[in-house]
C-alpha positions in Angstrom: 0.0 0.0 0.0 1.8 3.2 -1.1 1.5 6.3 0.9 2.6 9.5 -0.9 3.1 12.8 1.0 3.0 16.0 -1.0 4.0 19.3 0.5 3.0 22.5 -1.2 3.4 26.1 -0.1 0.3 27.8 1.2 0.2 30.5 -1.4 -2.1 29.4 -4.2 -1.6 29.6 -7.9 -2.9 33.1 -8.4 -1.9 36.3 -6.6 -5.3 36.7 -4.9 -5.2 33.3 -3.2 -3.2 32.0 -0.3 -4.3 28.4 -0.5 -4.5 25.4 -2.9 -8.0 24.8 -4.1 -9.9 21.6 -3.5 -9.9 21.0 -7.3 -6.1 21.4 -7.5 -5.7 18.9 -4.6 -8.1 16.5 -6.3 -6.0 16.7 -9.5 -2.8 16.1 -7.5 -4.3 13.0 -5.8 -5.6 11.6 -9.1 -2.4 12.2 -11.0 -0.1 10.8 -8.3 -2.3 7.7 -7.9 -2.4 7.1 -11.6 1.4 7.4 -11.8 1.7 4.7 -9.1 -0.8 2.5 -11.0 1.0 2.9 -14.3 4.5 2.6 -13.1 4.2 0.2 -10.1 0.9 -1.5 -10.9 -0.6 -0.3 -7.6 -4.4 -0.3 -7.5 -5.9 3.2 -7.1 -7.9 2.0 -4.1 -4.7 1.0 -2.2 -2.9 4.3 -2.7 -3.0 7.0 -0.1 -2.1 10.6 -0.9 -1.6 13.1 1.9 -1.3 16.8 1.0 0.1 19.3 3.5 0.1 23.0 2.9 3.1 24.7 4.4 3.0 28.4 5.3 5.8 30.3 3.6 7.0 31.4 7.0 7.8 27.8 7.7 10.2 27.0 4.9 13.2 28.4 3.1 16.3 27.7 1.0 19.6 29.2 0.4 19.9 29.9 4.1 17.0 32.4 4.0 13.3 32.3 4.6 11.5 31.6 1.3 10.0 35.0 0.7 13.3 36.8 1.4 15.2 34.4 -0.9 12.7 35.2 -3.7 13.1 38.9 -3.1 16.8 38.7 -3.4 16.7 36.6 -6.5 14.2 39.0 -8.1 16.4 42.0 -7.2 19.5 40.3 -8.6 17.7 39.6 -11.9 16.4 43.1 -12.1 19.9 44.5 -11.5 21.2 42.3 -14.2 18.5 43.5 -16.6 16.8 40.1 -17.0 
């Protein structure tokens, strides 16, 4: 019985949202389950998918909180004229 954990940032896919919609979550669950069926021959009914939304305050990379890292990358690109 496969169990898949998906972590996504709690910021949505459009600027006016700070969450992932139920429809987007359903599509993730369906897609991941179908990949496990197609690749590992695991039945859909035996595959569990857990989606966790993580606040942007609770993750980061490059030694910085995520939003600060993004600001710095954007500023660097702007300074380079990209």
